[in-house]
PDB file of N, CA, C and O in Angstrom:
ATOM      1  N   MET A   1     115.020 135.693   7.999  1.00  0.00           N
ATOM      2  CA  MET A   1     113.677 135.934   8.486  1.00  0.00           C
ATOM      3  C   MET A   1     113.509 135.199   9.814  1.00  0.00           C
ATOM      4  O   MET A   1     113.845 134.019   9.921  1.00  0.00           O
ATOM      5  N   ALA A   2     113.001 135.882  10.803  1.00  0.00           N
ATOM      6  CA  ALA A   2     112.739 135.257  12.101  1.00  0.00           C
ATOM      7  C   ALA A   2     111.312 134.722  12.122  1.00  0.00           C
ATOM      8  O   ALA A   2     110.387 135.360  11.620  1.00  0.00           O
ATOM      9  N   TYR A   3     111.154 133.558  12.705  1.00  0.00           N
ATOM     10  CA  TYR A   3     109.850 132.919  12.808  1.00  0.00           C
ATOM     11  C   TYR A   3     109.342 133.030  14.242  1.00  0.00           C
ATOM     12  O   TYR A   3     110.115 133.045  15.200  1.00  0.00           O
ATOM     13  N   GLU A   4     108.043 133.105  14.356  1.00  0.00           N
ATOM     14  CA  GLU A   4     107.390 133.175  15.665  1.00  0.00           C
ATOM     15  C   GLU A   4     106.801 131.800  15.984  1.00  0.00           C
ATOM     16  O   GLU A   4     106.196 131.159  15.125  1.00  0.00           O
ATOM     17  N   LEU A   5     106.985 131.358  17.227  1.00  0.00           N
ATOM     18  CA  LEU A   5     106.463 130.056  17.632  1.00  0.00           C
ATOM     19  C   LEU A   5     105.127 130.216  18.335  1.00  0.00           C
ATOM     20  O   LEU A   5     104.979 131.047  19.231  1.00  0.00           O
ATOM     21  N   ALA A   6     104.166 129.421  17.926  1.00  0.00           N
ATOM     22  CA  ALA A   6     102.878 129.303  18.613  1.00  0.00           C
ATOM     23  C   ALA A   6     102.823 127.881  19.166  1.00  0.00           C
ATOM     24  O   ALA A   6     103.421 126.971  18.591  1.00  0.00           O
ATOM     25  N   TRP A   7     102.133 127.687  20.245  1.00  0.00           N
ATOM     26  CA  TRP A   7     102.126 126.388  20.922  1.00  0.00           C
ATOM     27  C   TRP A   7     100.727 125.823  21.023  1.00  0.00           C
ATOM     28  O   TRP A   7      99.804 126.504  21.470  1.00  0.00           O
ATOM     29  N   ARG A   8     100.569 124.575  20.605  1.00  0.00           N
ATOM     30  CA  ARG A   8      99.328 123.839  20.885  1.00  0.00           C
ATOM     31  C   ARG A   8      99.348 123.487  22.365  1.00  0.00           C
ATOM     32  O   ARG A   8     100.426 123.344  22.944  1.00  0.00           O
ATOM     33  N   PRO A   9      98.189 123.345  22.990  1.00  0.00           N
ATOM     34  CA  PRO A   9      98.150 123.036  24.425  1.00  0.00           C
ATOM     35  C   PRO A   9      98.930 121.775  24.799  1.00  0.00           C
ATOM     36  O   PRO A   9      99.544 121.728  25.865  1.00  0.00           O
ATOM     37  N   GLU A  10      98.916 120.758  23.941  1.00  0.00           N
ATOM     38  CA  GLU A  10      99.633 119.513  24.240  1.00  0.00           C
ATOM     39  C   GLU A  10     101.146 119.750  24.311  1.00  0.00           C
ATOM     40  O   GLU A  10     101.824 119.192  25.174  1.00  0.00           O
ATOM     41  N   ALA A  11     101.662 120.568  23.414  1.00  0.00           N
ATOM     42  CA  ALA A  11     103.091 120.873  23.404  1.00  0.00           C
ATOM     43  C   ALA A  11     103.467 121.707  24.622  1.00  0.00           C
ATOM     44  O   ALA A  11     104.502 121.480  25.248  1.00  0.00           O
ATOM     45  N   ASP A  12     102.628 122.659  24.946  1.00  0.00           N
ATOM     46  CA  ASP A  12     102.872 123.509  26.105  1.00  0.00           C
ATOM     47  C   ASP A  12     102.882 122.670  27.386  1.00  0.00           C
ATOM     48  O   ASP A  12     103.738 122.865  28.249  1.00  0.00           O
ATOM     49  N   ALA A  13     101.937 121.743  27.511  1.00  0.00           N
ATOM     50  CA  ALA A  13     101.871 120.871  28.681  1.00  0.00           C
ATOM     51  C   ALA A  13     103.092 119.948  28.742  1.00  0.00           C
ATOM     52  O   ALA A  13     103.619 119.693  29.825  1.00  0.00           O
ATOM     53  N   ALA A  14     103.541 119.449  27.599  1.00  0.00           N
ATOM     54  CA  ALA A  14     104.722 118.580  27.568  1.00  0.00           C
ATOM     55  C   ALA A  14     105.956 119.344  28.041  1.00  0.00           C
ATOM     56  O   ALA A  14     106.750 118.804  28.811  1.00  0.00           O
ATOM     57  N   MET A  15     106.132 120.582  27.598  1.00  0.00           N
ATOM     58  CA  MET A  15     107.283 121.372  28.038  1.00  0.00           C
ATOM     59  C   MET A  15     107.194 121.687  29.525  1.00  0.00           C
ATOM     60  O   MET A  15     108.203 121.651  30.228  1.00  0.00           O
ATOM     61  N   ASP A  16     105.997 121.993  30.006  1.00  0.00           N
ATOM     62  CA  ASP A  16     105.825 122.253  31.442  1.00  0.00           C
ATOM     63  C   ASP A  16     106.245 121.037  32.258  1.00  0.00           C
ATOM     64  O   ASP A  16     106.916 121.173  33.281  1.00  0.00           O
ATOM     65  N   ALA A  17     105.851 119.851  31.809  1.00  0.00           N
ATOM     66  CA  ALA A  17     106.201 118.620  32.528  1.00  0.00           C
ATOM     67  C   ALA A  17     107.712 118.389  32.486  1.00  0.00           C
ATOM     68  O   ALA A  17     108.299 117.996  33.494  1.00  0.00           O
ATOM     69  N   LEU A  18     108.342 118.622  31.352  1.00  0.00           N
ATOM     70  CA  LEU A  18     109.789 118.463  31.243  1.00  0.00           C
ATOM     71  C   LEU A  18     110.516 119.432  32.156  1.00  0.00           C
ATOM     72  O   LEU A  18     111.447 119.049  32.865  1.00  0.00           O
ATOM     73  N   GLU A  19     110.092 120.680  32.139  1.00  0.00           N
ATOM     74  CA  GLU A  19     110.750 121.707  32.948  1.00  0.00           C
ATOM     75  C   GLU A  19     110.578 121.456  34.443  1.00  0.00           C
ATOM     76  O   GLU A  19     111.403 121.900  35.242  1.00  0.00           O
ATOM     77  N   ALA A  20     109.528 120.755  34.825  1.00  0.00           N
ATOM     78  CA  ALA A  20     109.273 120.466  36.239  1.00  0.00           C
ATOM     79  C   ALA A  20     110.096 119.289  36.764  1.00  0.00           C
ATOM     80  O   ALA A  20     110.166 119.076  37.974  1.00  0.00           O
ATOM     81  N   ASP A  21     110.715 118.526  35.870  1.00  0.00           N
ATOM     82  CA  ASP A  21     111.486 117.351  36.274  1.00  0.00           C
ATOM     83  C   ASP A  21     112.977 117.676  36.222  1.00  0.00           C
ATOM     84  O   ASP A  21     113.541 117.803  35.135  1.00  0.00           O
ATOM     85  N   PRO A  22     113.625 117.814  37.390  1.00  0.00           N
ATOM     86  CA  PRO A  22     115.044 118.187  37.392  1.00  0.00           C
ATOM     87  C   PRO A  22     115.951 117.171  36.708  1.00  0.00           C
ATOM     88  O   PRO A  22     117.064 117.516  36.309  1.00  0.00           O
ATOM     89  N   ARG A  23     115.503 115.937  36.565  1.00  0.00           N
ATOM     90  CA  ARG A  23     116.310 114.927  35.868  1.00  0.00           C
ATOM     91  C   ARG A  23     116.384 115.190  34.364  1.00  0.00           C
ATOM     92  O   ARG A  23     117.243 114.634  33.679  1.00  0.00           O
ATOM     93  N   LEU A  24     115.500 116.022  33.857  1.00  0.00           N
ATOM     94  CA  LEU A  24     115.424 116.264  32.416  1.00  0.00           C
ATOM     95  C   LEU A  24     115.972 117.626  31.993  1.00  0.00           C
ATOM     96  O   LEU A  24     115.640 118.130  30.920  1.00  0.00           O
ATOM     97  N   THR A  25     116.806 118.213  32.836  1.00  0.00           N
ATOM     98  CA  THR A  25     117.368 119.531  32.531  1.00  0.00           C
ATOM     99  C   THR A  25     118.117 119.534  31.199  1.00  0.00           C
ATOM    100  O   THR A  25     117.964 120.462  30.405  1.00  0.00           O
ATOM    101  N   ALA A  26     118.918 118.513  30.952  1.00  0.00           N
ATOM    102  CA  ALA A  26     119.675 118.460  29.692  1.00  0.00           C
ATOM    103  C   ALA A  26     118.735 118.377  28.493  1.00  0.00           C
ATOM    104  O   ALA A  26     119.002 118.985  27.457  1.00  0.00           O
ATOM    105  N   ALA A  27     117.638 117.632  28.622  1.00  0.00           N
ATOM    106  CA  ALA A  27     116.661 117.530  27.535  1.00  0.00           C
ATOM    107  C   ALA A  27     116.003 118.880  27.278  1.00  0.00           C
ATOM    108  O   ALA A  27     115.830 119.280  26.127  1.00  0.00           O
ATOM    109  N   VAL A  28     115.638 119.578  28.346  1.00  0.00           N
ATOM    110  CA  VAL A  28     115.010 120.898  28.192  1.00  0.00           C
ATOM    111  C   VAL A  28     115.967 121.858  27.490  1.00  0.00           C
ATOM    112  O   VAL A  28     115.559 122.615  26.609  1.00  0.00           O
ATOM    113  N   GLU A  29     117.234 121.823  27.881  1.00  0.00           N
ATOM    114  CA  GLU A  29     118.217 122.706  27.237  1.00  0.00           C
ATOM    115  C   GLU A  29     118.372 122.364  25.751  1.00  0.00           C
ATOM    116  O   GLU A  29     118.456 123.264  24.915  1.00  0.00           O
ATOM    117  N   ALA A  30     118.410 121.086  25.421  1.00  0.00           N
ATOM    118  CA  ALA A  30     118.531 120.671  24.014  1.00  0.00           C
ATOM    119  C   ALA A  30     117.296 121.083  23.215  1.00  0.00           C
ATOM    120  O   ALA A  30     117.410 121.545  22.080  1.00  0.00           O
ATOM    121  N   ILE A  31     116.141 120.919  23.802  1.00  0.00           N
ATOM    122  CA  ILE A  31     114.895 121.313  23.130  1.00  0.00           C
ATOM    123  C   ILE A  31     114.864 122.825  22.940  1.00  0.00           C
ATOM    124  O   ILE A  31     114.474 123.309  21.877  1.00  0.00           O
ATOM    125  N   ASP A  32     115.272 123.575  23.963  1.00  0.00           N
ATOM    126  CA  ASP A  32     115.312 125.032  23.840  1.00  0.00           C
ATOM    127  C   ASP A  32     116.259 125.472  22.717  1.00  0.00           C
ATOM    128  O   ASP A  32     115.944 126.397  21.968  1.00  0.00           O
ATOM    129  N   ARG A  33     117.414 124.812  22.600  1.00  0.00           N
ATOM    130  CA  ARG A  33     118.338 125.136  21.501  1.00  0.00           C
ATOM    131  C   ARG A  33     117.677 124.861  20.148  1.00  0.00           C
ATOM    132  O   ARG A  33     117.795 125.656  19.215  1.00  0.00           O
ATOM    133  N   THR A  34     116.992 123.744  20.058  1.00  0.00           N
ATOM    134  CA  THR A  34     116.311 123.387  18.811  1.00  0.00           C
ATOM    135  C   THR A  34     115.222 124.402  18.485  1.00  0.00           C
ATOM    136  O   THR A  34     115.082 124.816  17.334  1.00  0.00           O
ATOM    137  N   LEU A  35     114.458 124.800  19.483  1.00  0.00           N
ATOM    138  CA  LEU A  35     113.415 125.810  19.259  1.00  0.00           C
ATOM    139  C   LEU A  35     114.030 127.120  18.766  1.00  0.00           C
ATOM    140  O   LEU A  35     113.479 127.771  17.878  1.00  0.00           O
ATOM    141  N   GLY A  36     115.157 127.500  19.336  1.00  0.00           N
ATOM    142  CA  GLY A  36     115.844 128.714  18.877  1.00  0.00           C
ATOM    143  C   GLY A  36     116.287 128.603  17.429  1.00  0.00           C
ATOM    144  O   GLY A  36     116.188 129.565  16.667  1.00  0.00           O
ATOM    145  N   ARG A  37     116.772 127.439  17.054  1.00  0.00           N
ATOM    146  CA  ARG A  37     117.184 127.224  15.662  1.00  0.00           C
ATOM    147  C   ARG A  37     115.984 127.237  14.721  1.00  0.00           C
ATOM    148  O   ARG A  37     116.073 127.729  13.596  1.00  0.00           O
ATOM    149  N   LEU A  38     114.872 126.697  15.185  1.00  0.00           N
ATOM    150  CA  LEU A  38     113.652 126.742  14.373  1.00  0.00           C
ATOM    151  C   LEU A  38     113.189 128.184  14.180  1.00  0.00           C
ATOM    152  O   LEU A  38     112.724 128.548  13.100  1.00  0.00           O
ATOM    153  N   GLU A  39     113.315 128.997  15.213  1.00  0.00           N
ATOM    154  CA  GLU A  39     112.936 130.409  15.089  1.00  0.00           C
ATOM    155  C   GLU A  39     113.818 131.123  14.066  1.00  0.00           C
ATOM    156  O   GLU A  39     113.348 131.995  13.336  1.00  0.00           O
ATOM    157  N   ASP A  40     115.097 130.747  14.018  1.00  0.00           N
ATOM    158  CA  ASP A  40     116.019 131.381  13.070  1.00  0.00           C
ATOM    159  C   ASP A  40     115.738 130.946  11.635  1.00  0.00           C
ATOM    160  O   ASP A  40     115.589 131.785  10.747  1.00  0.00           O
ATOM    161  N   ASP A  41     115.664 129.633  11.407  1.00  0.00           N
ATOM    162  CA  ASP A  41     115.430 129.114  10.052  1.00  0.00           C
ATOM    163  C   ASP A  41     114.977 127.657  10.137  1.00  0.00           C
ATOM    164  O   ASP A  41     115.809 126.751  10.186  1.00  0.00           O
ATOM    165  N   PRO A  42     113.674 127.430  10.155  1.00  0.00           N
ATOM    166  CA  PRO A  42     113.181 126.063  10.297  1.00  0.00           C
ATOM    167  C   PRO A  42     113.498 125.169   9.099  1.00  0.00           C
ATOM    168  O   PRO A  42     113.338 123.951   9.179  1.00  0.00           O
ATOM    169  N   PHE A  43     113.941 125.753   8.004  1.00  0.00           N
ATOM    170  CA  PHE A  43     114.203 124.975   6.796  1.00  0.00           C
ATOM    171  C   PHE A  43     115.699 124.777   6.539  1.00  0.00           C
ATOM    172  O   PHE A  43     116.093 124.341   5.457  1.00  0.00           O
ATOM    173  N   ASP A  44     116.521 125.095   7.524  1.00  0.00           N
ATOM    174  CA  ASP A  44     117.955 124.863   7.415  1.00  0.00           C
ATOM    175  C   ASP A  44     118.190 123.352   7.348  1.00  0.00           C
ATOM    176  O   ASP A  44     117.793 122.633   8.265  1.00  0.00           O
ATOM    177  N   PRO A  45     118.821 122.860   6.292  1.00  0.00           N
ATOM    178  CA  PRO A  45     119.023 121.417   6.157  1.00  0.00           C
ATOM    179  C   PRO A  45     119.854 120.808   7.288  1.00  0.00           C
ATOM    180  O   PRO A  45     119.757 119.608   7.547  1.00  0.00           O
ATOM    181  N   ARG A  46     120.663 121.616   7.958  1.00  0.00           N
ATOM    182  CA  ARG A  46     121.478 121.100   9.060  1.00  0.00           C
ATOM    183  C   ARG A  46     120.633 120.641  10.246  1.00  0.00           C
ATOM    184  O   ARG A  46     121.123 119.902  11.099  1.00  0.00           O
ATOM    185  N   LEU A  47     119.379 121.065  10.312  1.00  0.00           N
ATOM    186  CA  LEU A  47     118.494 120.629  11.399  1.00  0.00           C
ATOM    187  C   LEU A  47     118.065 119.175  11.239  1.00  0.00           C
ATOM    188  O   LEU A  47     117.681 118.527  12.213  1.00  0.00           O
ATOM    189  N   GLY A  48     118.129 118.672  10.030  1.00  0.00           N
ATOM    190  CA  GLY A  48     117.724 117.282   9.800  1.00  0.00           C
ATOM    191  C   GLY A  48     116.234 117.054   9.964  1.00  0.00           C
ATOM    192  O   GLY A  48     115.814 115.960  10.341  1.00  0.00           O
ATOM    193  N   THR A  49     115.445 118.047   9.693  1.00  0.00           N
ATOM    194  CA  THR A  49     113.995 117.957   9.836  1.00  0.00           C
ATOM    195  C   THR A  49     113.417 116.955   8.841  1.00  0.00           C
ATOM    196  O   THR A  49     113.812 116.902   7.676  1.00  0.00           O
ATOM    197  N   VAL A  50     112.475 116.170   9.334  1.00  0.00           N
ATOM    198  CA  VAL A  50     111.820 115.154   8.504  1.00  0.00           C
ATOM    199  C   VAL A  50     110.333 115.500   8.394  1.00  0.00           C
ATOM    200  O   VAL A  50     109.636 115.533   9.409  1.00  0.00           O
ATOM    201  N   PRO A  51     109.837 115.758   7.180  1.00  0.00           N
ATOM    202  CA  PRO A  51     108.398 116.004   7.001  1.00  0.00           C
ATOM    203  C   PRO A  51     107.650 114.678   6.891  1.00  0.00           C
ATOM    204  O   PRO A  51     108.178 113.691   6.380  1.00  0.00           O
ATOM    205  N   PHE A  52     106.408 114.677   7.382  1.00  0.00           N
ATOM    206  CA  PHE A  52     105.553 113.502   7.242  1.00  0.00           C
ATOM    207  C   PHE A  52     104.092 113.922   7.362  1.00  0.00           C
ATOM    208  O   PHE A  52     103.792 115.066   7.702  1.00  0.00           O
ATOM    209  N   GLN A  53     103.199 112.998   7.085  1.00  0.00           N
ATOM    210  CA  GLN A  53     101.756 113.250   7.117  1.00  0.00           C
ATOM    211  C   GLN A  53     101.127 112.532   8.313  1.00  0.00           C
ATOM    212  O   GLN A  53     101.512 111.415   8.659  1.00  0.00           O
ATOM    213  N   THR A  54     100.150 113.201   8.937  1.00  0.00           N
ATOM    214  CA  THR A  54      99.374 112.562   9.998  1.00  0.00           C
ATOM    215  C   THR A  54      97.895 112.724   9.677  1.00  0.00           C
ATOM    216  O   THR A  54      97.514 113.691   9.018  1.00  0.00           O
ATOM    217  N   PRO A  55      97.049 111.791  10.130  1.00  0.00           N
ATOM    218  CA  PRO A  55      95.619 111.930   9.879  1.00  0.00           C
ATOM    219  C   PRO A  55      95.031 113.167  10.551  1.00  0.00           C
ATOM    220  O   PRO A  55      94.143 113.818  10.001  1.00  0.00           O
ATOM    221  N   GLU A  56      95.532 113.487  11.746  1.00  0.00           N
ATOM    222  CA  GLU A  56      94.946 114.588  12.511  1.00  0.00           C
ATOM    223  C   GLU A  56      95.426 115.965  12.075  1.00  0.00           C
ATOM    224  O   GLU A  56      94.636 116.906  12.020  1.00  0.00           O
ATOM    225  N   PHE A  57      96.734 116.094  11.761  1.00  0.00           N
ATOM    226  CA  PHE A  57      97.312 117.407  11.496  1.00  0.00           C
ATOM    227  C   PHE A  57      97.738 117.635  10.051  1.00  0.00           C
ATOM    228  O   PHE A  57      98.128 118.747   9.695  1.00  0.00           O
ATOM    229  N   GLY A  58      97.673 116.618   9.223  1.00  0.00           N
ATOM    230  CA  GLY A  58      98.143 116.768   7.849  1.00  0.00           C
ATOM    231  C   GLY A  58      99.657 116.794   7.822  1.00  0.00           C
ATOM    232  O   GLY A  58     100.309 115.990   8.488  1.00  0.00           O
ATOM    233  N   GLY A  59     100.220 117.717   7.052  1.00  0.00           N
ATOM    234  CA  GLY A  59     101.673 117.807   6.930  1.00  0.00           C
ATOM    235  C   GLY A  59     102.319 118.405   8.158  1.00  0.00           C
ATOM    236  O   GLY A  59     101.980 119.518   8.561  1.00  0.00           O
ATOM    237  N   VAL A  60     103.237 117.685   8.750  1.00  0.00           N
ATOM    238  CA  VAL A  60     103.985 118.151   9.908  1.00  0.00           C
ATOM    239  C   VAL A  60     105.465 117.840   9.703  1.00  0.00           C
ATOM    240  O   VAL A  60     105.842 117.135   8.767  1.00  0.00           O
ATOM    241  N   CYS A  61     106.281 118.371  10.579  1.00  0.00           N
ATOM    242  CA  CYS A  61     107.721 118.146  10.535  1.00  0.00           C
ATOM    243  C   CYS A  61     108.211 117.721  11.902  1.00  0.00           C
ATOM    244  O   CYS A  61     107.680 118.156  12.924  1.00  0.00           O
ATOM    245  N   ALA A  62     109.224 116.873  11.923  1.00  0.00           N
ATOM    246  CA  ALA A  62     109.870 116.443  13.164  1.00  0.00           C
ATOM    247  C   ALA A  62     111.330 116.872  13.101  1.00  0.00           C
ATOM    248  O   ALA A  62     112.057 116.514  12.175  1.00  0.00           O
ATOM    249  N   THR A  63     111.746 117.642  14.096  1.00  0.00           N
ATOM    250  CA  THR A  63     113.127 118.091  14.192  1.00  0.00           C
ATOM    251  C   THR A  63     113.725 117.531  15.474  1.00  0.00           C
ATOM    252  O   THR A  63     113.191 117.734  16.564  1.00  0.00           O
ATOM    253  N   SER A  64     114.835 116.827  15.327  1.00  0.00           N
ATOM    254  CA  SER A  64     115.497 116.218  16.475  1.00  0.00           C
ATOM    255  C   SER A  64     116.138 117.282  17.356  1.00  0.00           C
ATOM    256  O   SER A  64     116.727 118.248  16.871  1.00  0.00           O
ATOM    257  N   ALA A  65     116.006 117.078  18.671  1.00  0.00           N
ATOM    258  CA  ALA A  65     116.708 117.941  19.628  1.00  0.00           C
ATOM    259  C   ALA A  65     118.135 117.452  19.829  1.00  0.00           C
ATOM    260  O   ALA A  65     118.917 118.084  20.539  1.00  0.00           O
ATOM    261  N   ARG A  66     118.475 116.326  19.206  1.00  0.00           N
ATOM    262  CA  ARG A  66     119.816 115.747  19.224  1.00  0.00           C
ATOM    263  C   ARG A  66     120.259 115.331  20.623  1.00  0.00           C
ATOM    264  O   ARG A  66     121.436 115.416  20.974  1.00  0.00           O
ATOM    265  N   LEU A  67     119.281 114.876  21.415  1.00  0.00           N
ATOM    266  CA  LEU A  67     119.585 114.332  22.733  1.00  0.00           C
ATOM    267  C   LEU A  67     118.514 113.310  23.087  1.00  0.00           C
ATOM    268  O   LEU A  67     117.327 113.634  23.120  1.00  0.00           O
ATOM    269  N   ASP A  68     118.923 112.102  23.344  1.00  0.00           N
ATOM    270  CA  ASP A  68     118.006 111.050  23.830  1.00  0.00           C
ATOM    271  C   ASP A  68     116.730 110.913  23.011  1.00  0.00           C
ATOM    272  O   ASP A  68     115.667 110.655  23.575  1.00  0.00           O
ATOM    273  N   ASP A  69     116.809 111.076  21.726  1.00  0.00           N
ATOM    274  CA  ASP A  69     115.663 110.894  20.818  1.00  0.00           C
ATOM    275  C   ASP A  69     114.501 111.846  21.064  1.00  0.00           C
ATOM    276  O   ASP A  69     113.366 111.512  20.725  1.00  0.00           O
ATOM    277  N   TRP A  70     114.742 113.013  21.638  1.00  0.00           N
ATOM    278  CA  TRP A  70     113.686 114.015  21.798  1.00  0.00           C
ATOM    279  C   TRP A  70     113.461 114.710  20.465  1.00  0.00           C
ATOM    280  O   TRP A  70     114.410 115.010  19.740  1.00  0.00           O
ATOM    281  N   TYR A  71     112.198 114.960  20.150  1.00  0.00           N
ATOM    282  CA  TYR A  71     111.825 115.628  18.909  1.00  0.00           C
ATOM    283  C   TYR A  71     110.859 116.768  19.175  1.00  0.00           C
ATOM    284  O   TYR A  71     110.052 116.723  20.104  1.00  0.00           O
ATOM    285  N   VAL A  72     110.960 117.788  18.339  1.00  0.00           N
ATOM    286  CA  VAL A  72     109.978 118.863  18.291  1.00  0.00           C
ATOM    287  C   VAL A  72     109.156 118.616  17.031  1.00  0.00           C
ATOM    288  O   VAL A  72     109.690 118.593  15.922  1.00  0.00           O
ATOM    289  N   ILE A  73     107.856 118.432  17.217  1.00  0.00           N
ATOM    290  CA  ILE A  73     106.934 118.205  16.100  1.00  0.00           C
ATOM    291  C   ILE A  73     106.230 119.538  15.829  1.00  0.00           C
ATOM    292  O   ILE A  73     105.644 120.135  16.732  1.00  0.00           O
ATOM    293  N   TRP A  74     106.294 119.992  14.582  1.00  0.00           N
ATOM    294  CA  TRP A  74     105.755 121.313  14.262  1.00  0.00           C
ATOM    295  C   TRP A  74     105.194 121.354  12.841  1.00  0.00           C
ATOM    296  O   TRP A  74     105.405 120.447  12.036  1.00  0.00           O
ATOM    297  N   GLN A  75     104.471 122.443  12.564  1.00  0.00           N
ATOM    298  CA  GLN A  75     103.986 122.688  11.212  1.00  0.00           C
ATOM    299  C   GLN A  75     103.893 124.186  10.983  1.00  0.00           C
ATOM    300  O   GLN A  75     103.950 124.983  11.920  1.00  0.00           O
ATOM    301  N   ARG A  76     103.750 124.547   9.731  1.00  0.00           N
ATOM    302  CA  ARG A  76     103.586 125.969   9.379  1.00  0.00           C
ATOM    303  C   ARG A  76     102.320 126.492  10.012  1.00  0.00           C
ATOM    304  O   ARG A  76     101.325 125.778  10.133  1.00  0.00           O
ATOM    305  N   GLY A  77     102.368 127.749  10.414  1.00  0.00           N
ATOM    306  CA  GLY A  77     101.203 128.380  11.018  1.00  0.00           C
ATOM    307  C   GLY A  77     100.343 129.098   9.998  1.00  0.00           C
ATOM    308  O   GLY A  77     100.429 128.843   8.796  1.00  0.00           O
ATOM    309  N   SER A  78      99.519 129.993  10.495  1.00  0.00           N
ATOM    310  CA  SER A  78      98.575 130.696   9.622  1.00  0.00           C
ATOM    311  C   SER A  78      99.204 131.873   8.882  1.00  0.00           C
ATOM    312  O   SER A  78      98.600 132.419   7.959  1.00  0.00           O
ATOM    313  N   THR A  79     100.422 132.269   9.285  1.00  0.00           N
ATOM    314  CA  THR A  79     101.129 133.326   8.565  1.00  0.00           C
ATOM    315  C   THR A  79     102.458 132.768   8.061  1.00  0.00           C
ATOM    316  O   THR A  79     102.881 131.686   8.467  1.00  0.00           O
ATOM    317  N   ALA A  80     103.101 133.507   7.185  1.00  0.00           N
ATOM    318  CA  ALA A  80     104.351 133.047   6.579  1.00  0.00           C
ATOM    319  C   ALA A  80     105.485 132.910   7.592  1.00  0.00           C
ATOM    320  O   ALA A  80     106.447 132.182   7.350  1.00  0.00           O
ATOM    321  N   THR A  81     105.378 133.606   8.726  1.00  0.00           N
ATOM    322  CA  THR A  81     106.461 133.574   9.713  1.00  0.00           C
ATOM    323  C   THR A  81     106.073 132.873  11.014  1.00  0.00           C
ATOM    324  O   THR A  81     106.746 133.035  12.032  1.00  0.00           O
ATOM    325  N   GLU A  82     105.002 132.105  10.984  1.00  0.00           N
ATOM    326  CA  GLU A  82     104.561 131.411  12.198  1.00  0.00           C
ATOM    327  C   GLU A  82     104.778 129.908  12.069  1.00  0.00           C
ATOM    328  O   GLU A  82     104.482 129.309  11.035  1.00  0.00           O
ATOM    329  N   LEU A  83     105.300 129.309  13.138  1.00  0.00           N
ATOM    330  CA  LEU A  83     105.399 127.862  13.268  1.00  0.00           C
ATOM    331  C   LEU A  83     104.573 127.452  14.478  1.00  0.00           C
ATOM    332  O   LEU A  83     104.622 128.100  15.523  1.00  0.00           O
ATOM    333  N   VAL A  84     103.825 126.384  14.331  1.00  0.00           N
ATOM    334  CA  VAL A  84     103.020 125.873  15.442  1.00  0.00           C
ATOM    335  C   VAL A  84     103.711 124.634  15.988  1.00  0.00           C
ATOM    336  O   VAL A  84     103.907 123.651  15.273  1.00  0.00           O
ATOM    337  N   ILE A  85     104.074 124.691  17.255  1.00  0.00           N
ATOM    338  CA  ILE A  85     104.680 123.548  17.921  1.00  0.00           C
ATOM    339  C   ILE A  85     103.532 122.637  18.347  1.00  0.00           C
ATOM    340  O   ILE A  85     102.708 122.998  19.187  1.00  0.00           O
ATOM    341  N   ILE A  86     103.501 121.459  17.753  1.00  0.00           N
ATOM    342  CA  ILE A  86     102.414 120.517  18.006  1.00  0.00           C
ATOM    343  C   ILE A  86     102.708 119.668  19.228  1.00  0.00           C
ATOM    344  O   ILE A  86     101.824 119.424  20.050  1.00  0.00           O
ATOM    345  N   LEU A  87     103.950 119.217  19.347  1.00  0.00           N
ATOM    346  CA  LEU A  87     104.303 118.337  20.463  1.00  0.00           C
ATOM    347  C   LEU A  87     105.814 118.288  20.628  1.00  0.00           C
ATOM    348  O   LEU A  87     106.563 118.387  19.656  1.00  0.00           O
ATOM    349  N   VAL A  88     106.248 118.135  21.867  1.00  0.00           N
ATOM    350  CA  VAL A  88     107.628 117.830  22.181  1.00  0.00           C
ATOM    351  C   VAL A  88     107.589 116.429  22.756  1.00  0.00           C
ATOM    352  O   VAL A  88     106.900 116.173  23.744  1.00  0.00           O
ATOM    353  N   HIS A  89     108.336 115.514  22.130  1.00  0.00           N
ATOM    354  CA  HIS A  89     108.104 114.094  22.440  1.00  0.00           C
ATOM    355  C   HIS A  89     109.375 113.261  22.305  1.00  0.00           C
ATOM    356  O   HIS A  89     110.242 113.549  21.480  1.00  0.00           O
ATOM    357  N   GLN A  90     109.462 112.240  23.121  1.00  0.00           N
ATOM    358  CA  GLN A  90     110.509 111.237  23.000  1.00  0.00           C
ATOM    359  C   GLN A  90     109.819 109.918  22.703  1.00  0.00           C
ATOM    360  O   GLN A  90     109.300 109.277  23.617  1.00  0.00           O
ATOM    361  N   PRO A  91     109.802 109.500  21.444  1.00  0.00           N
ATOM    362  CA  PRO A  91     109.074 108.260  21.112  1.00  0.00           C
ATOM    363  C   PRO A  91     109.731 107.046  21.735  1.00  0.00           C
ATOM    364  O   PRO A  91     110.955 106.966  21.840  1.00  0.00           O
ATOM    365  N   ASP A  92     108.908 106.112  22.144  1.00  0.00           N
ATOM    366  CA  ASP A  92     109.395 104.837  22.691  1.00  0.00           C
ATOM    367  C   ASP A  92     109.422 103.840  21.549  1.00  0.00           C
ATOM    368  O   ASP A  92     108.402 103.240  21.210  1.00  0.00           O
ATOM    369  N   ILE A  93     110.599 103.667  20.957  1.00  0.00           N
ATOM    370  CA  ILE A  93     110.691 102.786  19.789  1.00  0.00           C
ATOM    371  C   ILE A  93     111.207 101.400  20.155  1.00  0.00           C
ATOM    372  O   ILE A  93     111.496 100.591  19.274  1.00  0.00           O
ATOM    373  N   ASN A  94     111.321 101.125  21.442  1.00  0.00           N
ATOM    374  CA  ASN A  94     111.804  99.809  21.885  1.00  0.00           C
ATOM    375  C   ASN A  94     110.703  98.763  21.948  1.00  0.00           C
ATOM    376  O   ASN A  94     110.978  97.582  22.161  1.00  0.00           O
ATOM    377  N   HIS A  95     109.478  99.182  21.766  1.00  0.00           N
ATOM    378  CA  HIS A  95     108.360  98.228  21.874  1.00  0.00           C
ATOM    379  C   HIS A  95     107.622  98.092  20.572  1.00  0.00           C
ATOM    380  O   HIS A  95     106.656  97.333  20.487  1.00  0.00           O
TER     381      HIS A  95
END
C-alpha cells in the first residue's frame, strides 16, 4: 500500500530552509530517501521508527534519516493511507 504525505507548515518550512542551504545537500538527500521509504511502508521495522507522545500532537513517530541525527517526525493522517509530516529536525542533544 502506498501512503500519501501531507505536510504541516512547520515541516514544509524546515524542508525549504534545508533545501536552500547548499551545505545541507547530503541531509536533504537522506531525508528524501526516508520520506520515500515512509511512502512505501511507514511501519517497516527496518526504518527504526520510534513512537512517542507529545502534549501538542498526541501520538507521533520519529524516523531517522540515518545522517547526522536528522529525523522525520510524523503521525497518521485523517485517512488510512495518509501520513502527516510534522517536522524535519536535527535535535541538539549536546546541551
